N, C-alpha and C positions, 0 to 999 in steps of 0.2 A: 621266283618270280616270271611269269610268262612274256613272251615277245609280245608288246603291244600291238593292238590290231583293231581295224574296224570290220564289223561284220554288215554287209550289203546285200546278202541273199538269206534271207531268214523269214520262214512263214510261221507266224506265233502259233497257229493251230497246229503246227508240225513239231511244237515243243511238249506237247501233252504227254507226259510220261505215264506208264500203266498205273503206278501208284496215285497220282493225282486223278486220273481218270476214274479209278474206283472211289476215290474220295468224293469227287464232284458228283459221281452216279448216286452214291449213297444220300449225299446232301440234297438232291433234287428228285429222288425217287425215281431214277432211271434204270432199268434193268439191262445190264450189257450180257451178251451172249457168250461170256467166258467165264469160267469157273473161277479164275484168280489172276494175278498180274503174270504168273508163269504161263499160264494158257494164253494170255493177250499176246506176251512176247513171242510166243511160238507162231502166232499168226504172221510175224513179221518177215516172212519168207517171200519176197516178191518177184514175179516172173517179169513185170514191166511197169511203165508208170500207171497203168490203168488199174492193175491189181493193188498197188498202192494207194491209188485214189479211192479206191472201193473202202478200204478201211479207214482212211483218213476222214472221209466224210461220214461214216457211220459213227466213229468216236465223238464226233463234234455234238452229237446229241446231248452230252453231258454238260455243255456250255450253255447256260440258260439266264444268268444274272449278272449285274455288274460285278458282284464279288467274284464270280467265276473267271471274268476276263481279268479282273485285277490279279488274282491269285495265279493265273496262268503266266501272265507276264512278268510278275515277280519272281516266279519260278526260274523262268529263263534267264532275267537279268542277273540273278544270283549265280548261276551256273556259267553265263557268259562272263561275268566280270573275274570270275575265279580262273578263268582261262584266257586272261589278259585283253578281252574287248574292252575297248574305250568308247567306242561309238558305234551304236547299231541302227541301222534304217530298215526298219521292221515292216514286212508284209502282213496284211488281214485281208480276208476273204468275205466280206459282209453278204455277198449273194447266198453263200452256204448258211447263214445265219438268218437272215430274212426270210428265207424260204420254209425255214422251222417255226416262224413266227417270232424271232427275237430282232428287235428293231434296230435300227442303226445306231440310234442313240446310246442303248444298252452296250452295244459293243465298243463304240469310241469312247464313252465316258468310262467304262470300267477298264479298257486298256490305259486310258490316260490317267487314271487313278494311280496307276504303278509308273507310267512312264513320264508323268509331271514332275515325280520325286524321285527319278532313277538317278540322278547325279549326285544329290543327297545320300540316297540309300545305298547305291550301288557304285557310284564313280564312272557311270556310264552315261554319256550324251545319247540322246536318241531322236530319231524322226520316223514318222509313220507314212506308210506307202497303201493306197488301197487298191487291191487288185481287182480285176475283172474276170470272171470264169469265162475262157474262150470257148467252152463247150456249152455255154448259154448264148442267148441271142443278143444281137447289137442292141435290140431295144431295151431288154434287162439291163445291159450295161449302162445304157443312157439314164435309165430311172434309177439305178444305183448312184449315179454321178449327182443327180439331181437330189436324191435323199441326202448326200453327204454334205450338200451347200451348207446348212448351219454349223458344220464342224470342220470347215476348211480352215480354220485357224490353227487347226491341230493336225492337219493332212499335208504332208510335203508334196506328195506325187501319186500317180496312179501307175499301176502295172497290170500284166496281162499273165495268167497263169493256167492250170489244169491242163486237161488232155490236149496236147499240142497237134497231133496228126489229123489232118483233114479239117483243122481250125485256123485257116492262114490269118496273118495279122489284118490283112486288107478289110476284113469282115468290120473291124473296129475303127475304121477311118474318122468317123464322124464323133465318136465320143472321144477319140484323142484328140480331134481338133477343138471341142468343146472344153476339153481340160486343159488344153495349151492356151485357150483364151481366158481361162480362170486362173493362170499363172502356175500352174502345177507342173511339177516336173513329170518326166515320160520315161518309163522303161518297160521292159517286154521280156517275157521267156522267149527265146527263139534258138533253133539249132540245137536242141538236146535230141528229141527223137526226129523232130521235123527236119526237113531238108536246109541247106545253106541259103536257099532262095528265100525262107522264112526271114532269116536275118537281115538279108538285103532290103525285103519288105518292110521289116520293122523300122529300119532306119530311114526308108525313103516315103513310106507312106504314113507311119506313125510319128516319125521324127524323134525317136526314141534317144536318149543321152547315153544310156547304158543298155548293154545286152545281157540278160540272165541266162546262164549257161553258155550258149555259143560254141560247144566244142567244135562240132561240125563245121565251122568255118574252115578247118584245116583241109576240107575237100574241095575249097574254091580259091585256089592262089590269089587271083584277083581280089577277091573279097578280103582275104588275110591282109594284102597290101594295102587296101582301101582302110581297114580297121587301124593298122599299123600308122597310116598317113594322118588320119582323123583322130587318133588317139581316143577311139571308142573303148571304154572299159568292159570287160568281160567277167561276170560274177560266176565263177567256177565252183563245183561243188563236188569234189573227188569222191567223197565216201557215198554220197547220193548216186552217184555215176556208177559205181559198183553195185549197190543193192538194187538199183533198177536196170541194171545189164546193159547200160549205154556202153560200158567198157566190160570187158571179162573179169580182168583182175586189176587192180591198183597199179602194178607194175606195168601195164599198158598205156595209162593213161596220157593223153597227149601234152600234159601241162609243161614238161621240159622243151618239148619242140615248140610250143608256143611262144613260151618265153624266148627260147632261141630267135623264133621269128620276129620278136620286137613287140608282141601284143602285150597290152596292158591289162593283165589277168590279177585277178584276185581269188582268194581262198575262202570258202564260207561253208557252212553246215547245212542249209536247205531247210530240211525237216528233221532235225538231230534225233529226236525221240525214236524215229523209225529207222534212221540209216546209221546209227551205230557211233554217233560222236557229234560234238560241239566244235565251234571254230576252232580252239586249241587242239582237239583230237584230231582235227582234218590237216592242220600244219604238221602235227607229229606223225600223221601217216604219210604224207608226201614225202617228208623229210627221211622218213625210213625206208619205204618202199620205190621211192623215186631217186634217192640218193641226192636230195637237194642239200647244197651246202649253205653255211651261214649267210653268205652274200645274197644268194636267190632268196632264202627265207625272209632276209631284211627287204629286199626287192619287192616280195609279195607284201610284206606289211606295209610298206611306204604305198605301193600302190592302192591299197585299200582305203588310205586316207585320202590320197590324190583323186581317186574315184569317187569319193564322197560327195553328197550335196552340202558342203560346209562353206560354198562361197559367201555366205552371209556372215561368217565368223571364221575370216582367215587367221586371225590371231589363234583361235582354238587349233585350227588345223596344223599350223606352225608349231604349236605346242606339241601335238601328238607326234608329227614328223620327227622332233628333235628327241622325244622319247624313244622312238625307233633307231634313231642314229646313235644314241647312247647306250642303246642297250648291249649287256654283255651276255653272250650265250654261255650256258653252264657245260 
């Protein structure tokens, strides 16, 4: 039985395994430029974030129908449950689909066909976070928020992802203000490839409650002090950081130093089909490569539930935390 945990940084499109990609391509009459799954996996040698994004968006062409999105989500939930995920707050990128002629309703309804039954079928509670693509315009983000209005009963919050460098958070001030007025929670990717200043901007301009990635905060001691003082969670993705060259090798990851500094860090999988592992794999990797002991791993698991958007269900959060506290490592 794996350590119970919540996953707070997971792009559902990034769970598209090669086998499912080819299955959906065949279903929808999409020709992939790869001979087979092995050839596709060989393309997963990324130089940086942009080289990953190029393939990530290319493969989305196979996602066309509600059934496709349902199958994608169910495949993730099954894998996540097997690795101890008890609660998942799942990102999706509607602009990447609407730009291809797939409407918002197809995406949300398809995902919800899986998420709405996730507790019964997988034992995993879920929430849905709609991300804006930061390399698209602020106007496009606002249009996306408007298109999502009929589905806000199924969307917990908004996020900001895609290519970070050169796309500062301040660009999206108005859409985040509009999201806050609608009662949506706010998170944003910041401080992965972008500078620590992007983290500060996400906090001060966008009003984010959680920072996705955020590992470059360690370059700014005053920012670290603030994040500790304000208990701002950071959703770290160690295997992703290695695959995208944010750190050279996992043994160099700043996670231990971040925990020692008092930061509220969580461990997540980001885009697990592309980066070599799901949530449990990331926990196993940091345990092995960073020498984290049982209490540190338990701290990370507790942090994941404390950082989750479960304020509406404190009884559930308490139950999950009790599972972590009672867990016996093998």
